[in-house]
Backbone as a chain_set.jsonl record, in Angstrom:
{"seq": "PAHAVGAEEPGHERYGTHMDDLVLIHTAPSTMAGLLVKGRLESEDIPVFAKGEIEGPYRFGPIYLWVPRDVEVQARLIVAEMEAGGMALDAEDEAGAERTDRA", "coords": {"N": [[25.532, 20.012, 166.256], [24.641, 16.542, 165.885], [21.767, 14.928, 167.265], [20.973, 12.197, 169.183], [18.263, 9.899, 168.883], [15.858, 10.319, 171.314], [17.425, 11.896, 172.903], [17.65, 15.021, 174.654], [17.033, 18.26, 173.391], [18.139, 21.532, 173.773], [15.891, 24.289, 174.126], [13.695, 23.123, 173.054], [11.866, 22.197, 174.918], [9.143, 21.805, 175.156], [8.48, 19.684, 173.598], [8.097, 16.234, 173.79], [10.641, 13.809, 174.202], [10.741, 11.141, 174.226], [10.99, 7.964, 172.705], [8.503, 7.055, 171.785], [7.217, 9.416, 171.222], [8.286, 10.385, 168.938], [8.559, 10.441, 165.347], [9.724, 8.779, 162.462], [10.604, 10.6, 159.722], [12.13, 10.917, 157.48], [14.633, 9.388, 155.503], [17.787, 9.955, 154.698], [20.127, 9.479, 152.072], [22.782, 10.158, 152.418], [25.209, 11.882, 154.497], [25.44, 14.633, 153.848], [23.022, 15.161, 152.455], [21.226, 14.563, 154.482], [21.884, 16.513, 156.408], [21.16, 18.833, 155.04], [18.349, 18.593, 154.806], [17.706, 18.444, 157.519], [18.576, 20.974, 158.415], [16.832, 22.625, 156.967], [14.331, 21.932, 158.051], [14.757, 22.69, 160.712], [14.989, 25.426, 160.324], [12.402, 26.112, 160.113], [11.557, 26.026, 162.642], [11.193, 23.423, 163.566], [11.944, 20.843, 165.64], [14.545, 18.533, 165.175], [15.694, 15.256, 165.283], [18.512, 13.417, 164.739], [19.82, 10.353, 163.52], [22.428, 8.164, 162.841], [25.351, 7.972, 160.731], [26.434, 10.712, 161.288], [28.354, 12.137, 162.539], [31.91, 12.266, 163.161], [35.046, 11.161, 161.671], [34.705, 9.689, 159.332], [32.217, 10.053, 157.521], [29.482, 8.488, 156.411], [26.854, 6.575, 154.909], [23.305, 6.099, 155.608], [21.166, 8.697, 156.947], [18.897, 9.092, 159.495], [16.02, 10.9, 160.086], [14.131, 12.215, 162.66], [11.129, 13.522, 164.055], [9.061, 15.323, 166.454], [5.861, 13.899, 167.067], [3.645, 15.653, 166.881], [4.314, 17.551, 164.972], [4.629, 16.233, 162.659], [3.154, 16.196, 160.172], [3.582, 18.778, 159.099], [6.391, 18.691, 158.84], [6.705, 16.58, 156.991], [5.482, 17.712, 154.736], [7.279, 19.787, 154.14], [9.629, 18.326, 153.565], [8.703, 16.903, 151.335], [8.279, 19.016, 149.564], [10.91, 19.898, 149.247], [12.041, 17.629, 148.007], [10.681, 17.68, 145.623], [11.825, 19.766, 144.386], [10.922, 22.278, 144.851], [12.108, 24.184, 146.435], [14.384, 25.004, 145.309], [17.008, 27.185, 144.26], [16.575, 29.842, 141.953], [18.006, 31.332, 138.963], [18.065, 34.111, 139.418], [17.958, 34.267, 142.238], [20.397, 33.025, 142.87], [22.227, 34.815, 141.714], [21.784, 37.05, 143.308], [22.702, 36.059, 145.754], [25.404, 35.759, 145.183], [26.177, 38.45, 144.84], [25.773, 39.376, 147.427], [27.692, 37.896, 148.792], [30.036, 39.059, 147.912], [29.962, 41.601, 148.893]], "CA": [[25.801, 18.584, 166.336], [23.486, 15.655, 165.791], [21.191, 14.466, 168.52], [20.458, 10.837, 169.075], [16.853, 9.765, 169.203], [15.672, 10.209, 172.751], [18.211, 12.916, 173.583], [16.958, 16.294, 174.746], [17.657, 19.364, 172.679], [17.756, 22.778, 174.415], [15.007, 25.142, 173.368], [12.526, 22.374, 172.588], [11.38, 21.518, 176.109], [7.724, 21.481, 175.065], [8.344, 18.429, 172.865], [8.596, 15.045, 174.457], [11.705, 13.197, 173.422], [10.677, 9.698, 174.36], [10.898, 7.344, 171.383], [7.096, 6.972, 171.385], [6.769, 10.743, 170.814], [8.974, 10.748, 167.702], [8.264, 9.659, 164.154], [10.726, 8.833, 161.403], [9.985, 11.269, 158.586], [12.98, 10.932, 156.293], [15.911, 8.687, 155.515], [18.656, 10.559, 153.682], [21.138, 8.502, 151.655], [24.133, 10.599, 152.777], [25.285, 12.889, 155.548], [25.159, 15.957, 153.285], [21.581, 15.249, 152.192], [20.566, 14.585, 155.787], [22.097, 17.82, 157.047], [20.366, 19.83, 154.31], [16.947, 18.462, 155.218], [17.653, 18.795, 158.947], [18.688, 22.425, 158.506], [15.597, 23.242, 156.452], [13.285, 21.721, 159.051], [15.063, 23.53, 161.871], [14.726, 26.823, 159.969], [10.955, 26.271, 160.299], [11.346, 25.778, 164.078], [10.831, 22.029, 163.821], [13.087, 20.136, 166.228], [14.881, 17.324, 164.427], [16.638, 14.364, 165.929], [19.162, 12.645, 163.677], [20.525, 9.138, 163.919], [23.193, 7.624, 161.725], [26.756, 8.379, 160.685], [26.424, 12.144, 161.052], [29.559, 12.696, 163.142], [33.094, 11.436, 163.044], [35.901, 11.446, 160.517], [34.267, 8.957, 158.139], [30.763, 10.231, 157.462], [28.874, 7.769, 155.298], [25.672, 5.829, 155.285], [22.064, 6.868, 155.691], [20.846, 9.503, 158.122], [17.484, 8.969, 159.806], [15.545, 12.12, 160.73], [12.938, 12.015, 163.479], [10.529, 14.75, 164.587], [7.938, 15.059, 167.361], [4.641, 13.463, 166.395], [2.692, 16.734, 166.625], [4.732, 18.368, 163.818], [4.933, 15.29, 161.58], [2.563, 16.584, 158.889], [4.322, 19.952, 158.618], [7.73, 18.244, 158.441], [6.59, 15.789, 155.757], [5.198, 18.643, 153.637], [8.529, 20.486, 153.814], [10.511, 17.351, 152.91], [8.141, 16.629, 150.005], [8.557, 20.186, 148.723], [12.337, 19.857, 148.924], [12.287, 16.545, 147.059], [10.083, 18.062, 144.34], [12.6, 20.868, 143.835], [10.215, 23.526, 145.083], [12.905, 25.118, 147.215], [15.642, 25.239, 144.594], [17.276, 28.57, 143.887], [16.574, 30.121, 140.518], [19.18, 32.109, 138.545], [18.025, 35.421, 140.069], [18.335, 34.069, 143.633], [21.823, 32.725, 142.917], [22.953, 36.056, 141.425], [21.675, 37.872, 144.512], [23.57, 35.474, 146.767], [26.788, 36.068, 144.812], [26.416, 39.864, 145.137], [25.859, 39.511, 148.87], [28.968, 37.326, 149.209], [31.129, 39.962, 147.541], [29.819, 42.873, 149.61]], "C": [[24.511, 17.772, 166.287], [23.021, 15.251, 167.176], [20.626, 13.086, 168.296], [18.976, 10.832, 169.42], [16.73, 9.544, 170.699], [16.474, 11.225, 173.532], [17.416, 14.208, 173.631], [17.747, 17.365, 174.04], [17.207, 20.658, 173.341], [16.852, 23.597, 173.504], [13.764, 24.434, 172.87], [11.929, 21.571, 173.742], [9.921, 21.098, 175.987], [7.495, 20.167, 174.33], [8.888, 17.29, 173.697], [9.676, 14.41, 173.598], [11.767, 11.694, 173.629], [10.454, 9.106, 172.972], [9.452, 7.269, 170.885], [6.561, 8.299, 170.88], [7.367, 11.175, 169.484], [8.549, 9.853, 166.55], [9.381, 9.853, 163.134], [10.061, 9.465, 160.183], [10.845, 11.239, 157.331], [14.234, 10.111, 156.539], [16.721, 9.256, 154.366], [19.761, 9.571, 153.335], [22.562, 8.877, 152.074], [24.074, 11.644, 153.884], [24.917, 14.263, 155.014], [23.665, 16.142, 153.053], [20.806, 15.335, 153.506], [20.692, 15.933, 156.482], [21.312, 18.924, 156.352], [18.904, 19.783, 154.741], [16.787, 18.873, 156.677], [17.689, 20.308, 159.121], [17.434, 23.132, 158.038], [14.46, 23.106, 157.446], [13.516, 22.611, 160.269], [14.821, 25.008, 161.577], [13.237, 27.147, 160.08], [10.562, 25.991, 161.747], [10.811, 24.385, 164.386], [12.054, 21.344, 164.416], [13.305, 18.817, 165.5], [15.917, 16.537, 165.212], [17.19, 13.447, 164.851], [19.86, 11.432, 164.263], [21.209, 8.588, 162.681], [24.616, 8.147, 161.794], [26.877, 9.87, 160.372], [27.659, 12.828, 161.659], [30.728, 11.739, 162.942], [33.864, 11.715, 161.768], [35.433, 10.779, 159.226], [32.743, 8.985, 158.076], [30.214, 9.54, 156.223], [27.654, 7.03, 155.817], [24.46, 6.715, 155.441], [21.945, 7.634, 157.009], [19.33, 9.417, 158.302], [17.053, 10.208, 160.582], [14.19, 11.868, 161.387], [12.437, 13.37, 163.963], [9.443, 14.368, 165.587], [6.654, 14.788, 166.562], [3.713, 14.625, 166.039], [3.109, 17.681, 165.508], [5.053, 17.489, 162.599], [4.408, 15.766, 160.228], [3.313, 17.771, 158.298], [5.699, 19.537, 158.107], [7.68, 17.465, 157.13], [6.297, 16.68, 154.548], [6.464, 19.373, 153.19], [9.481, 19.552, 153.074], [10.005, 17.066, 151.496], [8.411, 17.8, 149.057], [10.025, 20.238, 148.327], [12.618, 18.806, 147.858], [11.736, 16.868, 145.672], [10.828, 19.216, 143.689], [11.964, 22.221, 144.039], [11.002, 24.567, 145.86], [14.244, 25.415, 146.558], [15.78, 26.723, 144.266], [17.159, 28.732, 142.386], [17.773, 31.019, 140.208], [19.218, 33.466, 139.24], [18.424, 35.324, 141.537], [19.833, 33.833, 143.768], [22.65, 33.984, 142.66], [22.923, 36.976, 142.631], [22.582, 37.373, 145.614], [25.031, 35.788, 146.467], [27.109, 37.525, 145.11], [26.567, 40.08, 146.635], [27.191, 38.993, 149.387], [30.127, 38.29, 148.935], [31.107, 41.252, 148.338], [30.56, 42.887, 150.905]], "O": [[23.433, 18.269, 166.61], [23.796, 15.24, 168.132], [19.892, 12.843, 167.338], [18.506, 11.684, 170.175], [17.409, 8.695, 171.277], [16.228, 11.405, 174.725], [16.597, 14.466, 172.749], [18.977, 17.381, 174.082], [16.003, 20.88, 173.469], [17.015, 23.605, 172.283], [12.867, 25.072, 172.319], [11.536, 20.417, 173.571], [9.496, 20.143, 176.638], [6.411, 19.591, 174.432], [9.992, 17.363, 174.238], [9.607, 14.48, 172.371], [12.743, 11.05, 173.246], [9.778, 9.72, 172.148], [9.206, 7.407, 169.686], [5.55, 8.322, 170.177], [6.996, 12.221, 168.952], [8.225, 8.68, 166.734], [9.911, 10.953, 162.972], [9.076, 8.938, 159.667], [10.351, 11.504, 156.235], [14.816, 10.134, 157.624], [16.381, 9.063, 153.199], [20.28, 8.893, 154.222], [23.449, 8.025, 152.087], [23.02, 12.213, 154.166], [24.159, 14.989, 155.656], [23.105, 17.175, 153.419], [19.843, 16.094, 153.618], [19.734, 16.434, 157.069], [20.846, 19.856, 157.008], [18.297, 20.82, 155.011], [15.836, 19.572, 157.027], [16.909, 20.861, 159.897], [17.013, 24.123, 158.635], [13.707, 24.054, 157.666], [12.579, 23.213, 160.792], [14.484, 25.767, 162.485], [12.854, 28.316, 160.136], [9.393, 25.751, 162.048], [10.068, 24.194, 165.348], [13.096, 21.271, 163.764], [12.356, 18.076, 165.241], [16.885, 17.092, 165.732], [16.437, 12.783, 164.138], [20.417, 11.483, 165.36], [20.623, 8.557, 161.599], [25.031, 8.704, 162.811], [27.37, 10.244, 159.308], [27.963, 13.972, 161.322], [30.552, 10.569, 162.601], [33.382, 12.426, 160.886], [35.739, 11.264, 158.137], [32.072, 8.054, 158.523], [30.468, 9.981, 155.102], [27.461, 6.887, 157.025], [24.569, 7.941, 155.41], [22.535, 7.27, 158.027], [18.574, 9.645, 157.357], [17.642, 10.536, 161.612], [13.248, 11.381, 160.762], [13.234, 14.264, 164.249], [8.958, 13.237, 165.581], [6.419, 15.389, 165.514], [3.059, 14.587, 164.997], [2.32, 18.545, 165.126], [5.669, 17.946, 161.636], [5.141, 15.74, 159.24], [3.644, 17.764, 157.113], [6.124, 19.991, 157.044], [8.521, 17.669, 156.255], [6.808, 16.429, 153.457], [6.689, 19.552, 151.993], [10.075, 19.941, 152.069], [10.8, 16.996, 150.559], [8.733, 17.595, 147.887], [10.349, 20.587, 147.192], [13.354, 19.068, 146.908], [12.258, 16.389, 144.665], [10.508, 19.607, 142.567], [12.414, 23.212, 143.465], [10.589, 25.724, 145.93], [15.131, 26.006, 147.174], [14.792, 27.417, 144.027], [17.591, 27.864, 141.628], [18.486, 31.422, 141.127], [20.294, 33.931, 139.616], [19.144, 36.187, 142.04], [20.47, 34.374, 144.671], [23.667, 34.198, 143.32], [23.925, 37.616, 142.948], [23.172, 38.173, 146.34], [25.811, 36.053, 147.382], [28.205, 37.822, 145.587], [27.397, 40.879, 147.068], [27.765, 39.57, 150.31], [31.102, 38.308, 149.687], [32.129, 41.928, 148.449], [30.534, 43.889, 151.62]]}, "num_chains": 1, "name": "protein.A"}
């Protein structure tokens, strides 16, 4: 589930969650785009706090992603790589994923 800015997230006690400790690193145009970026950042052990229409029956509108100030540079590099297509699957990766799904 999404976490509002300022909310505490278990497992990330070392990061302050006061608004002054967070920086806005990405504004996604849709819930799906926001969740993809959030998931990628979290896979790199970067705590992400999301604000916007991320929950509820009518998910629409932008999603704002915030991270602790001390991981801002790392998070921005990951987002930039995603936007440049550097993390896209190639045909070989997709074929491997399909074989795994069938197994």
